[in-house]
PyMOL CGO cylinders between C-alpha atoms (Angstrom):
from pymol import cmd
from pymol.cgo import CYLINDER

trace = [
    CYLINDER, 75.08, 12.62, -10.57, 73.62, 10.56, -7.83, 0.3, 1, 1, 1, 1, 1, 1,
    CYLINDER, 73.62, 10.56, -7.83, 74.10, 11.18, -4.30, 0.3, 1, 1, 1, 1, 1, 1,
    CYLINDER, 74.10, 11.18, -4.30, 75.52, 8.20, -2.33, 0.3, 1, 1, 1, 1, 1, 1,
    CYLINDER, 75.52, 8.20, -2.33, 77.28, 7.59, 0.92, 0.3, 1, 1, 1, 1, 1, 1,
    CYLINDER, 77.28, 7.59, 0.92, 80.62, 6.03, 0.68, 0.3, 1, 1, 1, 1, 1, 1,
    CYLINDER, 80.62, 6.03, 0.68, 83.25, 5.08, 3.28, 0.3, 1, 1, 1, 1, 1, 1,
    CYLINDER, 83.25, 5.08, 3.28, 86.66, 6.71, 3.19, 0.3, 1, 1, 1, 1, 1, 1,
    CYLINDER, 86.66, 6.71, 3.19, 87.98, 3.57, 1.62, 0.3, 1, 1, 1, 1, 1, 1,
    CYLINDER, 87.98, 3.57, 1.62, 85.65, 3.88, -1.24, 0.3, 1, 1, 1, 1, 1, 1,
    CYLINDER, 85.65, 3.88, -1.24, 86.13, 7.61, -1.64, 0.3, 1, 1, 1, 1, 1, 1,
    CYLINDER, 86.13, 7.61, -1.64, 88.78, 7.46, -4.51, 0.3, 1, 1, 1, 1, 1, 1,
    CYLINDER, 88.78, 7.46, -4.51, 86.44, 4.99, -6.45, 0.3, 1, 1, 1, 1, 1, 1,
    CYLINDER, 86.44, 4.99, -6.45, 83.43, 7.23, -6.05, 0.3, 1, 1, 1, 1, 1, 1,
    CYLINDER, 83.43, 7.23, -6.05, 85.42, 10.44, -7.16, 0.3, 1, 1, 1, 1, 1, 1,
    CYLINDER, 85.42, 10.44, -7.16, 86.69, 8.42, -10.19, 0.3, 1, 1, 1, 1, 1, 1,
    CYLINDER, 86.69, 8.42, -10.19, 83.29, 7.21, -11.13, 0.3, 1, 1, 1, 1, 1, 1,
    CYLINDER, 83.29, 7.21, -11.13, 81.98, 10.84, -11.04, 0.3, 1, 1, 1, 1, 1, 1,
    CYLINDER, 81.98, 10.84, -11.04, 84.98, 12.01, -13.29, 0.3, 1, 1, 1, 1, 1, 1,
    CYLINDER, 84.98, 12.01, -13.29, 84.32, 9.32, -15.84, 0.3, 1, 1, 1, 1, 1, 1,
    CYLINDER, 84.32, 9.32, -15.84, 80.77, 10.19, -15.99, 0.3, 1, 1, 1, 1, 1, 1,
    CYLINDER, 80.77, 10.19, -15.99, 81.71, 13.86, -16.43, 0.3, 1, 1, 1, 1, 1, 1,
    CYLINDER, 81.71, 13.86, -16.43, 84.07, 13.17, -19.12, 0.3, 1, 1, 1, 1, 1, 1,
    CYLINDER, 84.07, 13.17, -19.12, 81.69, 11.14, -21.11, 0.3, 1, 1, 1, 1, 1, 1,
    CYLINDER, 81.69, 11.14, -21.11, 79.05, 13.91, -20.89, 0.3, 1, 1, 1, 1, 1, 1,
    CYLINDER, 79.05, 13.91, -20.89, 81.61, 16.55, -21.86, 0.3, 1, 1, 1, 1, 1, 1,
    CYLINDER, 81.61, 16.55, -21.86, 82.60, 14.39, -24.75, 0.3, 1, 1, 1, 1, 1, 1,
    CYLINDER, 82.60, 14.39, -24.75, 78.95, 13.96, -26.12, 0.3, 1, 1, 1, 1, 1, 1,
    CYLINDER, 78.95, 13.96, -26.12, 78.49, 17.78, -25.74, 0.3, 1, 1, 1, 1, 1, 1,
    CYLINDER, 78.49, 17.78, -25.74, 81.68, 18.60, -27.56, 0.3, 1, 1, 1, 1, 1, 1,
    CYLINDER, 81.68, 18.60, -27.56, 80.90, 16.20, -30.31, 0.3, 1, 1, 1, 1, 1, 1,
    CYLINDER, 80.90, 16.20, -30.31, 77.47, 17.54, -30.73, 0.3, 1, 1, 1, 1, 1, 1,
    CYLINDER, 77.47, 17.54, -30.73, 78.75, 21.24, -30.75, 0.3, 1, 1, 1, 1, 1, 1,
    CYLINDER, 78.75, 21.24, -30.75, 81.51, 20.53, -33.31, 0.3, 1, 1, 1, 1, 1, 1,
    CYLINDER, 81.51, 20.53, -33.31, 78.96, 19.06, -35.66, 0.3, 1, 1, 1, 1, 1, 1,
    CYLINDER, 78.96, 19.06, -35.66, 76.59, 22.15, -35.20, 0.3, 1, 1, 1, 1, 1, 1,
    CYLINDER, 76.59, 22.15, -35.20, 79.50, 24.52, -35.74, 0.3, 1, 1, 1, 1, 1, 1,
    CYLINDER, 79.50, 24.52, -35.74, 80.65, 22.80, -38.88, 0.3, 1, 1, 1, 1, 1, 1,
    CYLINDER, 80.65, 22.80, -38.88, 77.22, 22.91, -40.41, 0.3, 1, 1, 1, 1, 1, 1,
    CYLINDER, 77.22, 22.91, -40.41, 76.76, 26.63, -39.42, 0.3, 1, 1, 1, 1, 1, 1,
    CYLINDER, 76.76, 26.63, -39.42, 80.21, 27.41, -41.19, 0.3, 1, 1, 1, 1, 1, 1,
    CYLINDER, 80.21, 27.41, -41.19, 79.14, 25.57, -44.39, 0.3, 1, 1, 1, 1, 1, 1,
    CYLINDER, 79.14, 25.57, -44.39, 75.73, 27.32, -44.28, 0.3, 1, 1, 1, 1, 1, 1,
    CYLINDER, 75.73, 27.32, -44.28, 77.48, 30.78, -43.82, 0.3, 1, 1, 1, 1, 1, 1,
    CYLINDER, 77.48, 30.78, -43.82, 79.95, 30.12, -46.60, 0.3, 1, 1, 1, 1, 1, 1,
    CYLINDER, 79.95, 30.12, -46.60, 77.45, 29.04, -48.93, 0.3, 1, 1, 1, 1, 1, 1,
    CYLINDER, 77.45, 29.04, -48.93, 75.20, 32.03, -48.13, 0.3, 1, 1, 1, 1, 1, 1,
    CYLINDER, 75.20, 32.03, -48.13, 77.98, 34.52, -48.66, 0.3, 1, 1, 1, 1, 1, 1,
    CYLINDER, 77.98, 34.52, -48.66, 79.85, 32.84, -51.53, 0.3, 1, 1, 1, 1, 1, 1,
    CYLINDER, 79.85, 32.84, -51.53, 80.27, 34.78, -54.79, 0.3, 1, 1, 1, 1, 1, 1,
    CYLINDER, 80.27, 34.78, -54.79, 77.86, 33.59, -57.68, 0.3, 1, 1, 1, 1, 1, 1,
    CYLINDER, 77.86, 33.59, -57.68, 79.10, 33.32, -61.18, 0.3, 1, 1, 1, 1, 1, 1,
    CYLINDER, 79.10, 33.32, -61.18, 77.74, 30.06, -62.52, 0.3, 1, 1, 1, 1, 1, 1,
    CYLINDER, 77.74, 30.06, -62.52, 76.56, 28.64, -59.10, 0.3, 1, 1, 1, 1, 1, 1,
    CYLINDER, 76.56, 28.64, -59.10, 78.78, 25.62, -59.12, 0.3, 1, 1, 1, 1, 1, 1,
    CYLINDER, 78.78, 25.62, -59.12, 81.26, 27.07, -56.56, 0.3, 1, 1, 1, 1, 1, 1,
    CYLINDER, 81.26, 27.07, -56.56, 78.37, 28.00, -54.09, 0.3, 1, 1, 1, 1, 1, 1,
    CYLINDER, 78.37, 28.00, -54.09, 76.78, 24.54, -54.40, 0.3, 1, 1, 1, 1, 1, 1,
    CYLINDER, 76.78, 24.54, -54.40, 80.02, 22.64, -53.86, 0.3, 1, 1, 1, 1, 1, 1,
    CYLINDER, 80.02, 22.64, -53.86, 80.45, 23.33, -50.08, 0.3, 1, 1, 1, 1, 1, 1,
    CYLINDER, 80.45, 23.33, -50.08, 80.17, 20.35, -47.81, 0.3, 1, 1, 1, 1, 1, 1,
    CYLINDER, 80.17, 20.35, -47.81, 81.33, 19.10, -44.35, 0.3, 1, 1, 1, 1, 1, 1,
    CYLINDER, 81.33, 19.10, -44.35, 83.48, 16.04, -44.06, 0.3, 1, 1, 1, 1, 1, 1,
    CYLINDER, 83.48, 16.04, -44.06, 84.34, 14.06, -40.91, 0.3, 1, 1, 1, 1, 1, 1,
    CYLINDER, 84.34, 14.06, -40.91, 88.05, 13.87, -40.97, 0.3, 1, 1, 1, 1, 1, 1,
    CYLINDER, 88.05, 13.87, -40.97, 88.76, 11.92, -37.92, 0.3, 1, 1, 1, 1, 1, 1,
    CYLINDER, 88.76, 11.92, -37.92, 86.76, 10.62, -35.06, 0.3, 1, 1, 1, 1, 1, 1,
    CYLINDER, 86.76, 10.62, -35.06, 87.81, 8.98, -31.88, 0.3, 1, 1, 1, 1, 1, 1,
    CYLINDER, 87.81, 8.98, -31.88, 86.39, 8.18, -28.54, 0.3, 1, 1, 1, 1, 1, 1,
    CYLINDER, 86.39, 8.18, -28.54, 86.93, 11.59, -27.33, 0.3, 1, 1, 1, 1, 1, 1,
    CYLINDER, 86.93, 11.59, -27.33, 87.64, 13.69, -30.32, 0.3, 1, 1, 1, 1, 1, 1,
    CYLINDER, 87.64, 13.69, -30.32, 85.92, 14.86, -33.54, 0.3, 1, 1, 1, 1, 1, 1,
    CYLINDER, 85.92, 14.86, -33.54, 87.51, 16.67, -36.63, 0.3, 1, 1, 1, 1, 1, 1,
    CYLINDER, 87.51, 16.67, -36.63, 85.45, 18.17, -39.24, 0.3, 1, 1, 1, 1, 1, 1,
    CYLINDER, 85.45, 18.17, -39.24, 86.56, 19.88, -42.48, 0.3, 1, 1, 1, 1, 1, 1,
    CYLINDER, 86.56, 19.88, -42.48, 84.38, 22.30, -44.43, 0.3, 1, 1, 1, 1, 1, 1,
    CYLINDER, 84.38, 22.30, -44.43, 85.54, 22.27, -48.01, 0.3, 1, 1, 1, 1, 1, 1,
    CYLINDER, 85.54, 22.27, -48.01, 84.46, 22.95, -51.60, 0.3, 1, 1, 1, 1, 1, 1,
    CYLINDER, 84.46, 22.95, -51.60, 84.25, 19.53, -53.33, 0.3, 1, 1, 1, 1, 1, 1,
    CYLINDER, 84.25, 19.53, -53.33, 83.67, 20.97, -56.82, 0.3, 1, 1, 1, 1, 1, 1,
    CYLINDER, 83.67, 20.97, -56.82, 85.79, 24.07, -57.22, 0.3, 1, 1, 1, 1, 1, 1,
    CYLINDER, 85.79, 24.07, -57.22, 88.40, 23.86, -54.42, 0.3, 1, 1, 1, 1, 1, 1,
    CYLINDER, 88.40, 23.86, -54.42, 90.88, 25.61, -56.69, 0.3, 1, 1, 1, 1, 1, 1,
    CYLINDER, 90.88, 25.61, -56.69, 88.99, 28.80, -56.43, 0.3, 1, 1, 1, 1, 1, 1,
    CYLINDER, 88.99, 28.80, -56.43, 88.72, 29.15, -52.55, 0.3, 1, 1, 1, 1, 1, 1,
    CYLINDER, 88.72, 29.15, -52.55, 92.05, 30.94, -51.86, 0.3, 1, 1, 1, 1, 1, 1,
    CYLINDER, 92.05, 30.94, -51.86, 91.71, 33.04, -55.10, 0.3, 1, 1, 1, 1, 1, 1,
    CYLINDER, 91.71, 33.04, -55.10, 88.32, 34.28, -54.30, 0.3, 1, 1, 1, 1, 1, 1,
    CYLINDER, 88.32, 34.28, -54.30, 88.97, 34.70, -50.63, 0.3, 1, 1, 1, 1, 1, 1,
    CYLINDER, 88.97, 34.70, -50.63, 92.29, 36.76, -51.02, 0.3, 1, 1, 1, 1, 1, 1,
    CYLINDER, 92.29, 36.76, -51.02, 92.22, 38.13, -54.54, 0.3, 1, 1, 1, 1, 1, 1,
    CYLINDER, 92.22, 38.13, -54.54, 94.70, 37.39, -57.12, 0.3, 1, 1, 1, 1, 1, 1,
    CYLINDER, 94.70, 37.39, -57.12, 96.75, 39.08, -59.82, 0.3, 1, 1, 1, 1, 1, 1,
    CYLINDER, 96.75, 39.08, -59.82, 95.40, 39.40, -63.29, 0.3, 1, 1, 1, 1, 1, 1,
    CYLINDER, 95.40, 39.40, -63.29, 97.27, 38.14, -66.37, 0.3, 1, 1, 1, 1, 1, 1,
    CYLINDER, 97.27, 38.14, -66.37, 97.69, 41.53, -67.91, 0.3, 1, 1, 1, 1, 1, 1,
    CYLINDER, 97.69, 41.53, -67.91, 98.47, 43.25, -64.67, 0.3, 1, 1, 1, 1, 1, 1,
    CYLINDER, 98.47, 43.25, -64.67, 96.32, 44.66, -61.79, 0.3, 1, 1, 1, 1, 1, 1,
    CYLINDER, 96.32, 44.66, -61.79, 94.47, 42.71, -59.27, 0.3, 1, 1, 1, 1, 1, 1,
    CYLINDER, 94.47, 42.71, -59.27, 91.20, 41.09, -59.05, 0.3, 1, 1, 1, 1, 1, 1,
    CYLINDER, 91.20, 41.09, -59.05, 89.33, 42.12, -55.81, 0.3, 1, 1, 1, 1, 1, 1,
    CYLINDER, 89.33, 42.12, -55.81, 88.85, 39.75, -52.84, 0.3, 1, 1, 1, 1, 1, 1,
    CYLINDER, 88.85, 39.75, -52.84, 85.44, 38.35, -51.84, 0.3, 1, 1, 1, 1, 1, 1,
    CYLINDER, 85.44, 38.35, -51.84, 85.90, 37.38, -48.13, 0.3, 1, 1, 1, 1, 1, 1,
    CYLINDER, 85.90, 37.38, -48.13, 83.44, 34.67, -47.30, 0.3, 1, 1, 1, 1, 1, 1,
    CYLINDER, 83.44, 34.67, -47.30, 85.51, 31.88, -45.62, 0.3, 1, 1, 1, 1, 1, 1,
    CYLINDER, 85.51, 31.88, -45.62, 87.00, 33.84, -42.86, 0.3, 1, 1, 1, 1, 1, 1,
    CYLINDER, 87.00, 33.84, -42.86, 83.71, 35.45, -41.49, 0.3, 1, 1, 1, 1, 1, 1,
    CYLINDER, 83.71, 35.45, -41.49, 82.23, 32.07, -41.49, 0.3, 1, 1, 1, 1, 1, 1,
    CYLINDER, 82.23, 32.07, -41.49, 84.98, 30.48, -39.63, 0.3, 1, 1, 1, 1, 1, 1,
    CYLINDER, 84.98, 30.48, -39.63, 84.79, 33.27, -36.95, 0.3, 1, 1, 1, 1, 1, 1,
    CYLINDER, 84.79, 33.27, -36.95, 80.90, 32.69, -36.59, 0.3, 1, 1, 1, 1, 1, 1,
    CYLINDER, 80.90, 32.69, -36.59, 81.77, 28.84, -36.21, 0.3, 1, 1, 1, 1, 1, 1,
    CYLINDER, 81.77, 28.84, -36.21, 84.37, 29.52, -33.55, 0.3, 1, 1, 1, 1, 1, 1,
    CYLINDER, 84.37, 29.52, -33.55, 81.82, 31.85, -31.57, 0.3, 1, 1, 1, 1, 1, 1,
    CYLINDER, 81.82, 31.85, -31.57, 79.15, 29.13, -31.88, 0.3, 1, 1, 1, 1, 1, 1,
    CYLINDER, 79.15, 29.13, -31.88, 81.41, 26.24, -30.77, 0.3, 1, 1, 1, 1, 1, 1,
    CYLINDER, 81.41, 26.24, -30.77, 82.67, 28.11, -27.81, 0.3, 1, 1, 1, 1, 1, 1,
    CYLINDER, 82.67, 28.11, -27.81, 79.16, 29.21, -26.70, 0.3, 1, 1, 1, 1, 1, 1,
    CYLINDER, 79.16, 29.21, -26.70, 77.58, 25.78, -27.27, 0.3, 1, 1, 1, 1, 1, 1,
    CYLINDER, 77.58, 25.78, -27.27, 80.25, 23.97, -25.27, 0.3, 1, 1, 1, 1, 1, 1,
    CYLINDER, 80.25, 23.97, -25.27, 79.72, 26.57, -22.31, 0.3, 1, 1, 1, 1, 1, 1,
    CYLINDER, 79.72, 26.57, -22.31, 75.99, 26.10, -22.38, 0.3, 1, 1, 1, 1, 1, 1,
    CYLINDER, 75.99, 26.10, -22.38, 76.35, 22.27, -22.61, 0.3, 1, 1, 1, 1, 1, 1,
    CYLINDER, 76.35, 22.27, -22.61, 78.65, 21.95, -19.62, 0.3, 1, 1, 1, 1, 1, 1,
    CYLINDER, 78.65, 21.95, -19.62, 76.85, 24.36, -17.44, 0.3, 1, 1, 1, 1, 1, 1,
    CYLINDER, 76.85, 24.36, -17.44, 73.37, 22.90, -17.95, 0.3, 1, 1, 1, 1, 1, 1,
]
cmd.load_cgo(trace, "trace")
């Protein structure tokens, strides 16, 4: 922010200009951090996904769901084998009885993404 001298009559306008500048900066920082966090979640899920044929592990992608002037929504999803995500993450019942064990790989990646997003926004707004 630049320092400038203003009269009392111009004070409200000067404050608004500063707030608008800060809001633009905060929006840019937030969008950048959301993109980085989404890519982190995707790479963590890919790294920890169970491998049988490799198709499930290769299918993870980040998709831009919605973007406005001051918001960005990303979705990390499996574009090839989306039907398996819940079954592998939570486990499921077998046809003849019993259960298949769970392979938690999405929830830990989500938590890592949340931490990275929070830390990135704090760093970006402080510096």
